[in-house]
Backbone as CSV, one residue per row, in Angstrom:
resi,resn,N_x,N_y,N_z,CA_x,CA_y,CA_z,C_x,C_y,C_z
1,MET,72.284,42.092,8.195,72.720,43.425,7.783,74.180,43.625,8.177
2,SER,74.994,44.117,7.238,76.408,44.295,7.512,76.637,45.487,8.428
3,ALA,77.839,45.547,9.008,78.184,46.658,9.898,78.151,47.984,9.146
4,SER,78.585,47.975,7.879,78.583,49.212,7.085,77.167,49.693,6.797
5,GLN,76.242,48.737,6.567,74.842,49.116,6.330,74.218,49.703,7.599
6,GLN,74.537,49.110,8.756,74.028,49.628,10.020,74.561,51.036,10.272
7,ALA,75.828,51.248,9.951,76.413,52.572,10.136,75.740,53.595,9.232
8,ASP,75.429,53.166,7.987,74.754,54.076,7.053,73.381,54.468,7.558
9,GLN,72.671,53.510,8.203,71.338,53.810,8.715,71.399,54.827,9.846
10,LYS,72.459,54.795,10.623,72.580,55.707,11.756,72.964,57.111,11.306
11,GLN,73.609,57.214,10.139,74.031,58.509,9.641,72.865,59.208,8.942
12,PRO,72.561,60.465,9.309,71.498,61.175,8.589,71.908,61.459,7.158
13,ALA,70.922,61.558,6.290,71.199,61.877,4.892,71.893,63.234,4.799
14,LYS,72.715,63.397,3.761,73.434,64.654,3.597,72.484,65.808,3.313
15,SER,71.322,65.496,2.742,70.328,66.528,2.419,69.245,66.554,3.483
16,LEU,68.923,67.751,3.969,67.823,67.887,4.911,66.491,67.923,4.177
17,ILE,66.467,68.559,2.995,65.234,68.688,2.213,65.495,68.276,0.773
18,GLU,64.577,67.471,0.238,64.585,67.119,-1.180,63.239,67.534,-1.773
19,VAL,63.273,68.382,-2.765,62.058,68.789,-3.482,62.070,68.111,-4.836
20,ARG,61.030,67.322,-5.097,60.998,66.502,-6.303,59.758,66.807,-7.151
21,ASP,59.983,67.370,-8.331,58.926,67.605,-9.321,57.695,68.251,-8.690
22,LEU,57.903,69.315,-7.945,56.826,69.942,-7.175,55.970,70.847,-8.056
23,HIS,54.660,70.553,-8.069,53.686,71.361,-8.799,52.647,71.897,-7.820
24,PHE,52.216,73.140,-8.058,51.138,73.706,-7.235,50.482,74.854,-7.993
25,SER,49.154,74.951,-7.846,48.391,76.016,-8.495,47.429,76.647,-7.503
26,TYR,47.264,77.958,-7.613,46.175,78.658,-6.931,45.029,78.737,-7.932
27,GLU,44.040,77.846,-7.767,42.959,77.684,-8.729,43.551,77.439,-10.120
28,HIS,43.390,78.365,-11.062,43.883,78.136,-12.418,45.261,78.766,-12.656
29,ASN,45.823,79.343,-11.619,47.126,79.991,-11.758,48.228,79.042,-11.307
30,ALA,48.923,78.442,-12.260,50.022,77.516,-11.941,51.227,78.321,-11.467
31,VAL,51.654,78.068,-10.232,52.768,78.814,-9.639,54.053,77.992,-9.668
32,LEU,53.979,76.755,-9.205,55.128,75.853,-9.243,54.873,74.810,-10.324
33,LYS,55.817,74.654,-11.246,55.573,73.832,-12.429,56.608,72.711,-12.581
34,GLY,57.095,72.216,-11.459,58.076,71.140,-11.523,59.395,71.525,-10.887
35,ILE,59.327,71.995,-9.637,60.532,72.430,-8.914,61.315,71.204,-8.446
36,ASN,62.616,71.215,-8.703,63.530,70.200,-8.192,64.722,70.914,-7.552
37,LEU,64.940,70.664,-6.271,66.101,71.246,-5.610,66.426,70.471,-4.343
38,THR,67.632,70.691,-3.833,68.128,69.990,-2.652,68.691,71.003,-1.665
39,ILE,68.346,70.830,-0.380,68.874,71.681,0.679,69.841,70.840,1.512
40,PRO,71.159,71.005,1.352,72.111,70.207,2.131,72.125,70.624,3.606
41,ARG,72.372,69.681,4.471,72.483,69.974,5.900,73.678,70.899,6.171
42,GLY,73.465,71.845,7.077,74.535,72.716,7.522,74.862,73.870,6.607
43,LYS,74.147,74.011,5.493,74.433,75.058,4.519,73.367,76.156,4.566
44,ILE,73.729,77.293,4.001,72.758,78.363,3.761,72.437,78.344,2.274
45,VAL,71.168,78.162,1.963,70.723,78.076,0.575,69.853,79.286,0.266
46,GLY,70.214,80.021,-0.766,69.427,81.156,-1.204,68.492,80.750,-2.336
47,ILE,67.237,81.178,-2.236,66.270,80.950,-3.312,65.855,82.320,-3.830
48,LEU,66.256,82.619,-5.049,66.086,83.946,-5.623,65.131,83.912,-6.798
49,GLY,64.508,85.049,-7.015,63.602,85.195,-8.148,62.809,86.476,-8.007
50,VAL,62.177,86.895,-9.082,61.381,88.116,-9.065,60.136,87.909,-8.204
51,SER,59.519,88.995,-7.813,58.301,88.920,-7.012,57.231,88.122,-7.745
52,GLY,56.568,87.230,-7.019,55.488,86.446,-7.592,55.921,85.178,-8.303
53,CYS,57.212,84.814,-8.191,57.684,83.625,-8.921,57.432,82.324,-8.153
54,GLY,56.984,82.400,-6.896,56.659,81.192,-6.143,57.597,80.881,-4.991
55,LYS,58.452,81.820,-4.607,59.426,81.570,-3.538,58.737,81.295,-2.202
56,SER,57.833,82.177,-1.802,57.134,81.995,-0.527,56.199,80.788,-0.574
57,THR,55.608,80.525,-1.739,54.766,79.330,-1.906,55.584,78.071,-1.669
58,LEU,56.825,78.077,-2.120,57.708,76.937,-1.889,57.963,76.733,-0.402
59,LEU,58.193,77.817,0.342,58.403,77.706,1.785,57.181,77.102,2.480
60,ARG,56.003,77.457,2.025,54.785,76.926,2.657,54.661,75.422,2.434
61,HIS,55.244,74.914,1.370,55.270,73.466,1.168,56.268,72.798,2.110
62,PHE,57.359,73.494,2.440,58.317,72.938,3.395,57.643,72.679,4.739
63,GLY,56.810,73.637,5.171,56.151,73.513,6.464,54.814,72.809,6.433
64,GLY,54.365,72.386,5.246,53.116,71.652,5.143,51.868,72.503,5.172
65,GLN,51.998,73.826,5.051,50.797,74.671,4.992,50.041,74.468,3.686
66,LEU,50.758,74.079,2.638,50.150,73.796,1.341,50.469,72.367,0.938
67,ARG,49.557,71.777,0.176,49.759,70.421,-0.334,49.986,70.490,-1.843
68,PRO,50.999,69.818,-2.338,51.278,69.880,-3.780,50.213,69.181,-4.598
69,SER,49.999,69.649,-5.815,49.118,68.930,-6.739,49.851,67.757,-7.377
70,ARG,51.188,67.853,-7.373,52.013,66.748,-7.856,53.420,66.923,-7.290
71,GLY,54.130,65.821,-7.104,55.473,65.883,-6.576,55.481,65.853,-5.058
72,SER,56.628,66.140,-4.464,56.742,66.015,-3.017,57.877,66.861,-2.461
73,VAL,57.764,67.145,-1.156,58.839,67.717,-0.355,59.181,66.692,0.720
74,ILE,60.429,66.282,0.779,60.887,65.321,1.784,61.775,66.059,2.764
75,PHE,61.335,66.123,4.009,62.080,66.816,5.062,62.581,65.799,6.070
76,ASP,63.883,65.719,6.228,64.503,64.802,7.194,63.956,63.380,7.049
77,GLY,63.790,62.960,5.793,63.347,61.601,5.504,61.854,61.386,5.489
78,GLN,61.047,62.426,5.757,59.593,62.294,5.791,58.952,63.095,4.660
79,VAL,57.986,62.482,3.976,57.235,63.179,2.928,56.205,64.074,3.613
80,VAL,56.392,65.370,3.497,55.630,66.322,4.320,54.128,66.197,4.103
81,HIS,53.670,66.142,2.853,52.224,66.179,2.615,51.522,64.869,2.988
82,GLU,52.276,63.816,3.295,51.671,62.544,3.703,51.494,62.430,5.225
83,LEU,51.991,63.404,5.992,51.938,63.317,7.451,50.549,63.670,7.971
84,ASN,50.139,63.009,9.059,48.910,63.417,9.736,49.209,64.650,10.592
85,ASN,48.178,65.217,11.210,48.348,66.465,11.943,49.361,66.350,13.072
86,THR,49.307,65.242,13.809,50.217,65.063,14.936,51.666,65.032,14.469
87,ASP,51.930,64.254,13.421,53.297,64.149,12.912,53.749,65.438,12.239
88,LEU,52.802,66.147,11.620,53.148,67.402,10.965,53.557,68.451,11.994
89,TYR,52.815,68.531,13.096,53.185,69.493,14.143,54.522,69.130,14.770
90,ALA,54.802,67.838,14.903,56.102,67.399,15.428,57.217,67.794,14.462
91,LEU,56.935,67.677,13.161,57.922,68.065,12.159,58.200,69.563,12.223
92,ARG,57.143,70.351,12.404,57.319,71.802,12.442,58.129,72.258,13.649
93,ARG,58.179,71.451,14.691,59.012,71.768,15.843,60.490,71.806,15.462
94,LYS,60.825,71.171,14.355,62.215,71.154,13.892,62.536,72.352,13.004
95,MET,61.551,73.237,12.817,61.715,74.371,11.918,61.536,75.682,12.667
96,GLY,62.283,76.682,12.262,62.076,78.044,12.730,61.793,78.923,11.532
97,MET,61.054,80.001,11.756,60.654,80.859,10.636,60.827,82.321,11.012
98,MET,61.525,83.051,10.167,61.611,84.504,10.316,60.800,85.122,9.199
99,PHE,59.659,85.714,9.572,58.725,86.243,8.583,59.196,87.589,8.043
100,GLN,58.712,87.906,6.854,59.076,89.169,6.222,58.668,90.365,7.075
101,VAL,57.522,90.262,7.738,57.038,91.376,8.567,57.299,91.100,10.044
102,SER,58.223,90.206,10.337,58.650,89.842,11.690,57.628,89.011,12.449
103,GLY,56.351,89.409,12.425,55.305,88.605,13.052,55.381,88.564,14.563
104,LEU,55.950,89.597,15.199,56.030,89.617,16.651,54.674,89.971,17.253
105,PHE,54.443,89.514,18.483,53.208,89.848,19.192,53.331,91.263,19.743
106,SER,52.472,92.144,19.269,52.602,93.569,19.619,52.291,93.855,21.088
107,ASP,51.519,93.001,21.754,51.145,93.245,23.146,52.101,92.599,24.139
108,LEU,53.149,91.954,23.639,54.111,91.305,24.524,55.455,92.022,24.463
109,SER,56.217,91.901,25.536,57.563,92.449,25.553,58.478,91.608,24.677
110,VAL,59.680,92.112,24.451,60.681,91.345,23.701,60.924,90.008,24.388
111,PHE,61.095,90.039,25.698,61.343,88.808,26.454,60.210,87.804,26.243
112,ASP,58.977,88.250,26.380,57.845,87.332,26.281,57.628,86.822,24.853
113,ASN,58.035,87.606,23.864,57.967,87.117,22.492,58.879,85.919,22.291
114,ILE,60.080,85.979,22.878,61.022,84.863,22.738,60.590,83.693,23.609
115,ALA,60.045,83.996,24.780,59.642,82.938,25.708,58.390,82.203,25.242
116,TYR,57.584,82.847,24.390,56.292,82.268,24.020,56.402,80.847,23.465
117,PRO,57.232,80.577,22.442,57.301,79.198,21.940,57.833,78.216,22.974
118,MET,58.690,78.659,23.870,59.204,77.768,24.920,58.086,77.388,25.896
119,ARG,57.274,78.367,26.266,56.158,78.100,27.190,55.069,77.270,26.518
120,GLU,54.904,77.476,25.222,53.829,76.803,24.494,54.170,75.346,24.182
121,HIS,55.439,75.076,23.903,55.808,73.765,23.371,56.729,72.941,24.267
122,THR,57.084,73.457,25.438,57.940,72.697,26.341,57.373,72.758,27.761
123,ASP,57.940,71.930,28.628,57.579,71.939,30.045,58.706,72.511,30.895
124,LEU,59.523,73.347,30.291,60.659,73.914,31.011,60.190,74.844,32.126
125,PRO,60.851,74.837,33.268,60.508,75.777,34.345,60.888,77.197,33.954
126,GLU,60.260,78.167,34.606,60.447,79.565,34.244,61.886,80.030,34.411
127,ASP,62.602,79.507,35.411,63.980,79.966,35.580,64.861,79.511,34.423
128,VAL,64.588,78.330,33.885,65.338,77.853,32.725,64.957,78.667,31.490
129,ILE,63.657,78.938,31.315,63.202,79.753,30.190,63.848,81.134,30.252
130,HIS,63.918,81.698,31.447,64.542,83.014,31.622,65.969,83.014,31.073
131,ASP,66.753,82.017,31.452,68.147,81.956,31.015,68.249,81.707,29.506
132,LEU,67.372,80.861,28.975,67.404,80.562,27.546,67.029,81.787,26.715
133,VAL,66.024,82.538,27.176,65.618,83.740,26.441,66.762,84.740,26.386
134,LEU,67.417,84.964,27.516,68.534,85.910,27.528,69.680,85.405,26.651
135,MET,69.850,84.090,26.604,70.886,83.514,25.749,70.584,83.785,24.274
136,LYS,69.317,83.591,23.867,68.941,83.825,22.470,69.063,85.309,22.117
137,LEU,68.652,86.174,23.033,68.753,87.605,22.769,70.213,88.058,22.731
138,HIS,71.041,87.460,23.568,72.460,87.789,23.547,73.079,87.419,22.204
139,ALA,72.621,86.316,21.625,73.157,85.859,20.344,72.888,86.858,19.223
140,VAL,71.797,87.631,19.342,71.476,88.630,18.316,71.789,90.047,18.783
141,GLY,72.491,90.167,19.915,72.935,91.467,20.384,71.883,92.315,21.059
142,LEU,70.806,91.702,21.576,69.707,92.492,22.147,69.335,92.052,23.566
143,ARG,70.275,91.482,24.293,69.961,91.054,25.663,69.503,92.241,26.516
144,GLY,70.086,93.416,26.271,69.719,94.593,27.046,68.366,95.172,26.690
145,ALA,67.737,94.646,25.632,66.440,95.174,25.194,65.288,94.263,25.600
146,HIS,65.528,93.314,26.496,64.518,92.285,26.780,63.229,92.853,27.351
147,ALA,63.288,93.996,28.032,62.088,94.555,28.659,61.326,95.506,27.743
148,LEU,61.848,95.798,26.569,61.187,96.748,25.672,59.920,96.158,25.074
149,ARG,58.984,97.037,24.734,57.821,96.636,23.961,58.211,96.628,22.487
150,THR,57.487,95.870,21.689,57.830,95.803,20.270,57.662,97.156,19.575
151,SER,56.776,98.004,20.095,56.573,99.331,19.513,57.785,100.238,19.725
152,GLU,58.666,99.855,20.631,59.853,100.647,20.918,61.066,100.217,20.095
153,LEU,60.893,99.233,19.240,62.013,98.704,18.472,62.129,99.385,17.113
154,SER,63.351,99.568,16.651,63.570,100.009,15.279,63.333,98.824,14.341
155,GLY,63.320,99.086,13.036,63.095,98.006,12.082,64.147,96.924,12.170
156,GLY,65.423,97.344,12.278,66.498,96.365,12.381,66.438,95.567,13.675
157,MET,66.096,96.235,14.789,65.973,95.539,16.069,64.818,94.540,16.030
158,GLU,63.730,94.931,15.388,62.572,94.042,15.283,62.925,92.761,14.531
159,ARG,63.714,92.887,13.458,64.130,91.707,12.709,65.028,90.812,13.569
160,ARG,65.879,91.429,14.384,66.772,90.631,15.223,66.001,89.888,16.317
161,VAL,64.972,90.531,16.859,64.121,89.836,17.823,63.399,88.674,17.148
162,ALA,62.925,88.900,15.923,62.270,87.828,15.173,63.236,86.671,14.919
163,LEU,64.489,86.988,14.680,65.502,85.951,14.483,65.744,85.182,15.778
164,ALA,65.793,85.896,16.910,65.960,85.221,18.200,64.792,84.284,18.480
165,ARG,63.579,84.696,18.108,62.421,83.818,18.321,62.485,82.611,17.384
166,ALA,63.013,82.795,16.183,63.109,81.682,15.234,64.038,80.587,15.738
167,ILE,65.048,80.950,16.538,65.986,79.950,17.062,65.655,79.536,18.488
168,ALA,64.488,79.967,18.997,64.141,79.728,20.400,64.144,78.252,20.769
169,LEU,63.672,77.388,19.866,63.553,75.958,20.170,64.665,75.135,19.521
170,ASP,65.759,75.794,19.150,66.912,75.108,18.553,66.492,74.227,17.368
171,PRO,65.931,74.819,16.331,65.449,74.023,15.199,66.577,73.483,14.347
172,MET,66.244,72.514,13.504,67.187,72.007,12.516,67.285,72.953,11.321
173,LEU,66.155,73.581,11.001,66.050,74.432,9.814,65.485,75.786,10.202
174,ILE,66.065,76.845,9.652,65.460,78.171,9.759,65.165,78.673,8.354
175,MET,63.950,79.168,8.169,63.541,79.736,6.899,63.385,81.245,7.055
176,TYR,63.946,81.976,6.132,63.893,83.440,6.143,63.136,83.903,4.913
177,ASP,62.004,84.572,5.126,61.206,85.076,4.007,61.482,86.571,3.846
178,GLU,62.257,86.926,2.832,62.660,88.308,2.548,63.218,88.998,3.802
179,PRO,64.298,88.471,4.385,64.811,89.044,5.634,65.448,90.414,5.474
180,PHE,65.773,90.831,4.232,66.471,92.096,4.027,65.546,93.216,3.571
181,ALA,64.283,92.899,3.341,63.366,93.891,2.768,63.158,95.072,3.709
182,GLY,63.302,96.270,3.179,62.990,97.480,3.919,63.999,97.902,4.961
183,LEU,65.170,97.290,4.998,66.162,97.624,6.017,67.165,98.645,5.489
184,ASP,67.656,99.499,6.394,68.734,100.404,6.032,70.026,99.595,5.868
185,PRO,71.044,100.145,5.212,72.257,99.364,4.925,72.930,98.766,6.153
186,ILE,72.954,99.492,7.267,73.615,98.972,8.475,72.826,97.797,9.041
187,SER,71.511,97.950,9.163,70.679,96.868,9.678,70.720,95.662,8.753
188,LEU,70.716,95.914,7.445,70.747,94.834,6.466,72.021,94.004,6.617
189,ASN,73.150,94.697,6.732,74.423,93.988,6.884,74.479,93.231,8.200
190,THR,73.882,93.812,9.249,73.846,93.149,10.555,73.056,91.848,10.490
191,ILE,71.882,91.892,9.857,71.048,90.692,9.737,71.754,89.630,8.901
192,ALA,72.380,90.042,7.813,73.088,89.084,6.955,74.209,88.393,7.724
193,ASN,74.977,89.158,8.490,76.059,88.567,9.283,75.520,87.635,10.354
194,LEU,74.378,87.991,10.955,73.777,87.130,11.981,73.326,85.798,11.390
195,ILE,72.732,85.844,10.205,72.292,84.607,9.554,73.486,83.677,9.350
196,ARG,74.585,84.228,8.858,75.778,83.411,8.630,76.358,82.885,9.937
197,ARG,76.481,83.772,10.927,77.129,83.398,12.184,76.313,82.375,12.954
198,LEU,74.995,82.578,13.030,74.150,81.646,13.770,74.078,80.295,13.082
199,ASN,74.025,80.300,11.755,73.973,79.031,11.032,75.207,78.177,11.340
200,ASP,76.368,78.814,11.328,77.604,78.075,11.548,77.800,77.699,13.015
201,ALA,77.467,78.627,13.914,77.697,78.378,15.334,76.747,77.329,15.898
202,LEU,75.502,77.308,15.415,74.491,76.394,15.951,74.334,75.133,15.122
203,GLY,75.073,75.027,14.026,74.957,73.842,13.180,73.613,73.720,12.497
204,LEU,73.043,74.849,12.084,71.721,74.870,11.473,71.809,74.642,9.968
205,THR,70.648,74.540,9.374,70.484,74.626,7.925,69.546,75.800,7.685
206,SER,69.875,76.657,6.741,69.079,77.867,6.534,68.658,78.001,5.081
207,VAL,67.428,78.461,4.887,66.911,78.778,3.554,66.529,80.246,3.548
208,VAL,67.143,81.009,2.663,66.894,82.446,2.564,66.178,82.718,1.253
209,VAL,64.922,83.121,1.354,64.119,83.465,0.182,64.143,84.978,0.025
210,THR,64.625,85.449,-1.119,64.807,86.886,-1.267,64.944,87.269,-2.738
211,TYR,64.797,88.563,-2.998,65.157,89.090,-4.309,66.354,90.036,-4.182
212,ASP,66.945,90.113,-2.981,68.131,90.948,-2.756,69.367,90.165,-3.178
213,VAL,69.904,90.504,-4.336,70.993,89.719,-4.913,72.295,89.883,-4.139
214,SER,72.707,91.118,-3.885,74.036,91.351,-3.335,74.212,90.690,-1.985
215,GLU,73.224,90.837,-1.090,73.369,90.254,0.235,73.246,88.742,0.218
216,SER,72.342,88.225,-0.605,72.160,86.774,-0.632,73.388,86.069,-1.184
217,LEU,74.034,86.658,-2.170,75.237,86.036,-2.713,76.403,86.104,-1.733
218,LYS,76.372,87.084,-0.822,77.412,87.165,0.210,77.224,86.110,1.285
219,VAL,75.966,85.860,1.665,75.709,85.025,2.832,75.474,83.562,2.489
220,ALA,74.999,83.269,1.287,74.606,81.903,0.937,75.790,81.075,0.451
221,ASP,75.658,79.763,0.628,76.623,78.816,0.063,76.194,78.379,-1.335
222,ILE,74.897,78.125,-1.473,74.316,77.631,-2.723,73.101,78.494,-3.041
223,VAL,72.865,78.764,-4.312,71.678,79.535,-4.688,70.922,78.827,-5.809
224,TYR,69.609,78.982,-5.749,68.720,78.524,-6.814,67.961,79.734,-7.330
225,PHE,67.852,79.834,-8.649,67.063,80.893,-9.262,65.783,80.268,-9.817
226,ILE,64.644,80.847,-9.418,63.339,80.363,-9.869,62.720,81.384,-10.810
227,HIS,62.177,80.886,-11.908,61.492,81.754,-12.860,60.400,80.953,-13.540
228,GLU,59.208,81.522,-13.562,58.045,80.897,-14.205,57.837,79.467,-13.710
229,GLY,58.005,79.282,-12.403,57.620,78.025,-11.772,58.626,76.905,-11.811
230,VAL,59.830,77.156,-12.323,60.859,76.115,-12.364,62.198,76.712,-11.948
231,VAL,63.122,75.833,-11.593,64.494,76.261,-11.308,65.209,76.456,-12.644
232,VAL,65.657,77.687,-12.893,66.311,77.977,-14.172,67.829,77.989,-14.051
233,ALA,68.349,78.084,-12.815,69.800,78.053,-12.617,70.085,77.715,-11.168
234,GLU,71.230,77.108,-10.927,71.650,76.769,-9.569,73.160,76.651,-9.535
235,GLY,73.727,76.789,-8.339,75.169,76.635,-8.219,75.704,77.328,-6.989
236,ASN,77.028,77.330,-6.845,77.683,78.007,-5.731,77.470,79.507,-5.845
237,ALA,77.152,80.126,-4.720,76.859,81.554,-4.738,78.033,82.368,-5.261
238,ALA,79.251,81.939,-4.912,80.435,82.703,-5.310,80.614,82.762,-6.821
239,ASP,80.031,81.811,-7.544,80.216,81.756,-8.995,79.140,82.512,-9.773
240,MET,78.079,82.933,-9.095,76.931,83.458,-9.813,77.144,84.854,-10.389
241,ALA,78.008,85.647,-9.776,78.220,87.004,-10.283,78.791,86.990,-11.698
242,ASP,79.515,85.939,-12.034,80.121,85.850,-13.361,79.418,84.843,-14.267
243,SER,78.198,84.432,-13.888,77.483,83.431,-14.670,77.124,83.963,-16.057
244,ALA,77.247,83.070,-17.050,76.871,83.430,-18.412,75.408,83.135,-18.702
245,ASP,74.701,82.497,-17.750,73.286,82.207,-17.937,72.511,83.513,-18.104
246,ALA,71.643,83.564,-19.096,70.946,84.817,-19.428,70.091,85.319,-18.273
247,PHE,69.342,84.408,-17.626,68.492,84.843,-16.520,69.331,85.325,-15.352
248,VAL,70.332,84.544,-14.979,71.180,84.910,-13.839,71.871,86.242,-14.092
249,HIS,72.395,86.432,-15.296,73.083,87.683,-15.628,72.132,88.869,-15.506
250,GLN,70.915,88.715,-16.029,69.957,89.816,-15.944,69.585,90.106,-14.493
251,PHE,69.362,89.060,-13.710,68.915,89.232,-12.334,70.025,89.809,-11.460
252,VAL,71.217,89.229,-11.569,72.332,89.651,-10.721,72.757,91.080,-11.022
253,HIS,72.741,91.447,-12.300,73.224,92.774,-12.697,72.090,93.768,-12.952
254,ALA,70.856,93.368,-12.612,69.694,94.268,-12.698,69.533,94.884,-14.083
255,LYS,69.639,94.042,-15.107,69.492,94.520,-16.473,68.014,94.608,-16.858
256,PRO,67.596,95.648,-17.571,66.190,95.772,-17.952,65.764,94.787,-19.037
257,ASP,66.727,94.340,-19.839,66.408,93.451,-20.954,66.963,92.055,-20.688
258,GLY,66.151,91.052,-21.023,66.562,89.674,-20.808,65.348,88.768,-20.748
259,PRO,65.502,87.577,-20.191,64.380,86.633,-20.112,63.198,87.151,-19.300
260,VAL,63.456,88.007,-18.317,62.369,88.572,-17.514,61.888,89.847,-18.197
261,ALA,60.703,89.793,-18.730,60.163,90.936,-19.466,59.613,91.984,-18.510
262,PHE,59.819,93.260,-18.866,59.280,94.357,-18.066,57.775,94.503,-18.304
263,GLN,57.346,94.351,-19.555,55.943,94.551,-19.905,55.141,93.284,-19.650
264,TYR,53.948,93.454,-19.086,53.022,92.334,-18.917,52.538,91.914,-20.312
265,PRO,52.374,90.608,-20.552,51.978,90.158,-21.896,50.686,90.827,-22.372
266,GLY,50.671,91.224,-23.623,49.491,91.875,-24.187,49.628,91.994,-25.695
267,ARG,48.679,92.655,-26.301,48.734,92.881,-27.746,49.915,93.790,-28.077
268,PRO,50.435,93.717,-29.294,51.499,94.633,-29.701,51.088,96.082,-29.445
269,TYR,52.041,96.875,-29.002,51.762,98.257,-28.601,51.147,99.064,-29.743
270,ALA,51.650,98.831,-30.943,51.141,99.593,-32.090,49.659,99.323,-32.325
271,GLU,49.257,98.066,-32.110,47.842,97.732,-32.289,46.979,98.440,-31.258
272,GLU,47.492,98.529,-30.034,46.709,99.184,-28.966,46.516,100.675,-29.263
273,LEU,47.425,101.262,-30.012,47.361,102.708,-30.293,46.545,103.036,-31.526
274,GLU,46.159,101.996,-32.275,45.395,102.270,-33.486,44.051,102.886,-33.142
275,ILE,43.712,103.957,-33.893,42.433,104.639,-33.687,41.478,104.240,-34.813
276,PRO,40.343,103.665,-34.444,39.403,103.273,-35.515,38.986,104.478,-36.371
277,ARG,38.899,104.240,-37.676,38.463,105.317,-38.552,36.983,105.634,-38.371
278,MET,36.679,106.918,-38.379,35.292,107.315,-38.290,34.613,107.022,-39.629
279,PRO,33.383,106.527,-39.593,32.699,106.254,-40.862,32.503,107.527,-41.658
280,GLY,32.730,107.446,-42.978,32.625,108.618,-43.866,31.207,108.978,-44.075
């Protein structure tokens, strides 16, 4: 083996995740119909689409919660659905997740919520965990809130605590499932800035699944648009506002008319309104 080949083997691939021809169905409902996309290392990738288009289903394939009916997800060189339980749990240690509803433990303090994954998955002594928890909370601006109960947090604070827990084990990848949903403008902007700042400062790779166009285009480097189970458009986030693609234009500018129909498929409206004649 040449020196250049050895050097190539030591260098990680430029892509952290490769999704290849991914298909998945819930019983007879086909959700993913051949997804192909790439998540480059060190970037923030936005995955956009209307509700029910398969965005969250795609995230579950990243973490191995679902198995594809066809195709594959390759994470850091490993085919996720081919891993046994031991290897799958080891793979998940490289991932952090910020859930749409935060998913914090309601009976634990802010401090203990952040400390939980450290205590569960490491052998670190408590004094080290103490310092690490305060470090993670400081990164999201909530070090002074470590003793609060989750019931005492505002919506924006709760999301920031969830973000601190997502980075607790220094993952390679953080996945955000609708991180902007239900937030006031100040909290929304704060979370968006944190996603950008933490990704760059910690050398992470981030996937943001959302239908919030304005914030995702501000924070993401690359965006993919999913519709009816496939990727219909992709490119640099900065270019999407002026895209001539019909789906992207409708989605970005919130147009009522376009490829995404407002009405659920059915018989023509005029036929539904016809009144049968009474027999003479």
